[in-house]
Structure formats: structure tokens, C-alpha cells
C-alpha positions in Angstrom: 0.0 0.1 0.1 2.8 2.1 0.8 4.4 1.8 -2.6 1.1 2.2 -4.3 0.6 5.6 -2.4 4.0 6.6 -3.4 3.4 5.9 -6.9 -0.1 7.9 -7.1 1.6 10.8 -5.1 4.3 11.2 -8.0 1.4 10.7 -10.5 -0.7 13.7 -8.8 2.3 15.8 -9.1 3.2 15.2 -12.5 -0.3 16.0 -13.5 -0.1 19.2 -11.7 2.9 20.4 -13.4 1.5 19.3 -16.9 -1.8 21.3 -16.1 0.4 24.3 -14.9 2.8 24.1 -17.7 -0.1 24.0 -20.2 -1.7 27.1 -18.6 1.5 29.0 -18.5 2.3 28.6 -22.1 -1.0 28.4 -23.7 -0.3 32.1 -25.0 3.0 31.4 -26.8 5.1 33.0 -28.0 4.5 36.0 -26.0 3.8 34.2 -22.7 1.3 36.7 -21.9 -0.7 34.8 -19.5 -0.6 36.2 -16.1 -2.2 36.3 -12.8 -3.5 39.4 -11.2 -2.8 40.4 -7.4 -4.6 43.4 -5.8 -3.1 45.7 -3.0 -4.6 48.3 -1.2 -2.3 50.8 0.1 -1.5 54.6 0.7 2.2 54.2 0.7 4.9 53.0 -1.4 5.4 49.3 -1.3 8.9 47.3 -1.2 9.2 44.1 -3.3 12.0 42.1 -2.2 13.1 39.6 -5.2 14.8 36.4 -3.8 15.9 33.4 -5.0 18.4 30.3 -4.8 18.4 30.5 -1.2 19.1 26.8 -1.1 18.0 26.2 2.4 19.4 22.8 3.6 22.8 23.4 2.0 25.9 23.8 4.5 26.8 26.8 2.6 23.6 28.7 3.0 23.6 31.8 5.3 21.0 30.8 7.9 21.5 34.1 9.5 20.6 36.1 6.4 17.3 33.9 6.2 16.4 35.2 9.8 17.3 38.7 8.9 15.2 38.9 5.7 12.1 37.2 7.6 12.3 39.6 10.5 12.4 42.5 8.0 9.4 41.5 6.0 7.3 40.7 9.2 8.3 43.7 11.1 7.9 46.3 8.4 4.6 47.5 6.6 4.2 47.3 2.9 7.3 45.1 2.6 6.8 42.0 0.6 8.6 38.7 -0.7 8.7 37.2 -4.0 10.5 33.9 -4.4 11.9 33.2 -7.8 12.7 29.6 -7.4 15.3 27.1 -5.7 14.3 28.1 -2.0 15.4 24.7 -1.0 18.3 22.6 -2.0 16.3 19.5 -2.2 18.8 16.9 -3.6 17.1 13.6 -3.8 18.6 10.1 -4.2 19.3 8.9 -6.9 20.7 11.6 -8.8 23.4 11.9 -11.5 26.9 11.7 -10.6 27.1 15.6 -11.2 25.0 16.5 -8.4 26.8 14.2 -5.8 28.7 17.3 -4.3 25.2 18.7 -3.7 24.0 15.8 -1.9 27.2 15.6 0.3 26.9 19.2 1.4 23.2 19.0 2.7 22.9 19.4 6.5 19.0 18.5 6.3 17.3 16.0 4.8 15.1 17.0 1.5 12.0 16.0 3.9 13.0 18.5 6.3 13.8 21.2 3.7 10.5 20.8 2.3 8.9 20.9 5.7 10.6 24.2 6.4 9.5 25.7 3.2 5.9 24.8 4.0 6.3 26.4 7.2 8.0 29.4 5.8 5.2 29.9 3.4 2.4 29.5 6.1 4.1 32.1 7.9 4.1 34.8 5.4 0.8 33.6 3.9 -1.0 34.3 7.1 0.5 37.8 7.2 -0.4 38.4 3.3 3.3 38.9 2.9 4.4 36.6 0.2 3.2 37.9 -3.4 4.4 35.1 -5.7 6.4 31.9 -5.9 8.2 30.1 -8.7 9.2 26.4 -8.8 12.7 26.4 -9.8 14.8 23.4 -11.0 15.6 22.4 -7.4 12.0 22.2 -6.3 11.4 19.9 -9.4 14.2 17.4 -8.0 11.5 15.7 -5.9 7.9 14.5 -6.6 6.8 15.5 -3.1 6.1 19.0 -2.7 3.9 19.7 0.2 4.2 23.4 -0.1 2.2 23.5 -3.2 -0.9 22.9 -1.6 -0.1 25.4 1.1 0.4 28.2 -1.7 -3.0 27.4 -3.2 -4.3 27.6 0.5 -3.3 31.2 0.7 -3.8 32.2 -2.8 -0.3 32.8 -3.5 0.4 33.3 -7.4 2.6 30.2 -8.5 4.3 29.4 -11.8 6.6 26.6 -13.0 9.9 28.4 -13.7 8.1 31.6 -15.1 5.2 33.8 -14.2 3.8 37.1 -15.4 2.4 39.0 -12.2 0.0 42.0 -12.6 0.2 43.8 -9.6 -2.4 46.2 -9.2 -2.3 49.0 -6.4 -5.6 50.5 -5.1 -7.1 49.3 -8.2 -5.4 52.0 -10.1 -1.9 51.6 -11.0 -0.7 48.4 -12.5 2.8 46.8 -12.7 3.5 43.8 -14.6 6.3 41.8 -13.3 7.8 38.9 -15.2 9.7 36.3 -12.9 11.9 33.6 -15.0 14.0 31.2 -12.6 16.0 29.7 -15.3 16.4 31.5 -18.5 18.4 30.5 -21.6 19.9 33.9 -22.1 22.8 34.0 -19.8 26.1 35.9 -20.1 29.0 36.1 -17.8 29.7 39.7 -19.0 26.5 41.2 -18.4 24.3 39.5 -15.7 21.2 41.1 -16.5 21.3 39.8 -20.3 19.0 37.2 -19.4 16.2 39.6 -18.2 16.8 41.8 -21.1 16.3 39.1 -23.7 13.2 37.7 -21.8 11.9 41.4 -21.9 12.5 41.9 -25.5 11.4 38.3 -26.8 8.7 37.4 -24.6 7.5 40.2 -21.9 7.5 43.5 -23.9 4.7 44.9 -21.8 6.6 43.9 -18.2 7.7 46.8 -16.2 10.0 44.6 -14.0 11.8 41.4 -15.4 13.7 39.4 -12.6 15.6 36.1 -13.7 17.5 33.9 -11.4 19.6 30.7 -11.5 23.1 32.1 -11.8 23.5 33.2 -8.2 25.1 36.4 -9.5 23.1 39.4 -8.6 22.6 42.6 -10.7 19.9 45.5 -11.3 19.6 47.9 -14.1 17.2 50.5 -15.0 16.7 51.8 -18.5 14.2 53.2 -21.2 12.3 50.6 -23.5 9.5 51.3 -26.0 5.8 50.9 -25.1 3.2 52.3 -26.9 5.1 54.4 -29.0 6.8 56.0 -26.0 9.8 55.3 -23.9 9.1 53.9 -20.3 11.6 53.0 -17.6 12.0 49.3 -17.1 14.0 47.5 -14.4 15.9 44.4 -15.1 16.7 42.0 -12.0 19.2 39.2 -11.7 18.9 37.8 -8.2 21.8 36.3 -6.2 22.1 33.2 -3.8 22.1 33.0 0.1 25.1 30.7 -0.3 28.4 32.1 1.0 30.7 29.8 -0.7 29.3 28.9 -3.9 31.5 26.9 -6.3 28.8 26.7 -8.9 28.7 30.4 -9.2 32.4 30.7 -9.1 32.9 28.1 -11.9 30.1 29.1 -14.5 28.9 32.7 -13.9 30.9 34.9 -11.7 34.0 36.3 -13.5 35.5 37.6 -10.0 35.6 34.3 -8.0 34.5 36.0 -4.9 31.5 35.6 -2.9 28.9 38.4 -2.9 25.4 38.1 -1.4 22.6 40.7 -2.5 19.1 40.5 -2.9 17.4 43.4 -5.0 14.3 45.1 -4.2 12.1 47.7 -6.0 9.8 50.4 -4.4 6.5 50.8 -6.2 4.4 53.9 -5.9 0.6 53.2 -5.6 -0.8 56.6 -7.3 1.5 57.1 -10.2 3.7 54.6 -12.4 6.9 55.2 -10.4 9.7 52.7 -9.6 13.2 52.9 -7.7 15.3 49.9 -7.8 17.7 48.9 -5.1 20.6 46.4 -5.3 20.4 45.7 -1.6 16.9 45.0 -0.1 18.2 46.8 3.4 18.5 49.9 1.4 15.1 49.8 0.0 13.5 48.9 3.4 15.2 51.9 5.1 13.9 54.2 2.1 10.5 53.2 2.5 10.5 53.2 6.3 12.1 56.8 6.3 10.4 58.5 3.7 7.6 60.9 4.4 5.0 60.4 1.5 2.5 62.8 0.1 0.4 62.0 -3.0 1.6 64.1 -6.1 
């Protein structure tokens, strides 16, 4: 009976992935399927874009997880978006290429998934989690109890990618494209993947965030929309792993560890965005500003 239940658990998860993938890509090639989320606020909001936390790895900075969690819970109008690979989740068996990942885990994948579920419940109850992407590490396992938790709290979820339409006070709309693993990566320009996703698939997006390479960057520039130039923000998220051989080998030309979690401040009564390389600066900005409607 246990084996039968295990088989059906995997089948149910595979069915979920297939249905979600079909939904996400039904509007190819522009990927303009999106989910809408409404927020009522009189003050600017701070969106923290985080990914590749890899909870469960011995290299993950646990103190930084505590810091970002406290900041989100203790400050009004500060929200989190997770762009994939929250957990390390190396299951056995895996290809020999991933054995180093298995050996560097200090918690079992089951414990990692349990923590992720609790993490989502905590932020979900406080309405602090705006969107979650299922990254390649989450897909290593057929058991993902946090998926139902996301549905329970009505958190928008995407498999590798999602276009979120964030509406403030039912007036100002911001389109946010989130892609965990893009095929457009450059060691010379970290935001190249976000730029290509914008030009090829998400031309209406105000913010494009890509991840996976663990090397953070943020860039603001004008891009055409409705025959006018509008500022767009391109983001590449970093990682919470202090010593990350993966990044050093493939994507980080400087071979030094650098953790940074970018954030964007959005205004609720006009289309105005301010990007920050470090979320701490964005939170300090929102917390310290006196805001009068223009």
C-alpha cells in the first residue's frame, strides 16, 4: 500500500506540473498569460526579489534567512517574491554530477520541504508573500507539500516562469515577469537574460527578474511601449550561499562571494519605480520617507 501511495503521489504531482505548464504557455510565443494580484495601500510598497536560497545546504547563510524574514514581518508594505530554488532538495538517486550537492546538505530533503511549507504558512497568514516560482531544485522531488499551502493562501505560483499583474488600489498596475531559469545568460552582463526575456517574451513588463546563476545585478533603462519610452527594471537575483562553487565556476568572473538581494519600491498613485541593489536600502528608504501624494 505504501508503494501504491508513493506512485500515486508522483502521478498527482506530474499531473499538476502538466496542467500548470499548459496554462502558463497557452499564449505562446509572448507568454502573456498572467495572474492578477490586488493590494490596497496608501504608501509605496517594497518588493524583495529573492531566489536560490538553497535552504538545507551547508553553504547557505542561515542568519540572512532570519534577517530577511524579520524585516518582512516587522515592516509594513514590505513583501517577498521567491523566484525559485528556495530549497536545495537533492534527492537520491541523482546523476554523479550532483553528488557534491547531496554531500553538502545538512538537512534531509524532507526536512527542507517541511521548513519551506512552514515558511510559506507564516508569510501567507500575514499576506507578505506575493508570488512563488517553482525552480529546478524544487522539481528534483515528486513530493512538494508546500504547493497546496500556496494554493491555500492564494499565492500566485508558476513553473519556472510567471507574469504577475500587481494592481495597487485598483488604479496603478505593474507587470512583473519572473523567470527562474532563462536560456539567455552572459558572464559579461548578468542582466542579459532579463533583457532578452523582456524583448522576446515580455514586452509589456515593467520589471523582469531572472535567477539561477547566483550572480546579482539590477539595471534601469528606457524601453519602448505604446510608441513611448518607459523605464523598465531588469533584475538578476543572487544567492544565500556564502561559498558557492557553482557560481564561481560558471557565472562569476571575479571568483568572490557576494550576496545581495535586489528590491524595488513601487508608488501606488503613479507609475514610479525605484530599484535597489540591496533590499536593506529599499526597506530603509520606505521606512524613512514621508510620502505625500503628487
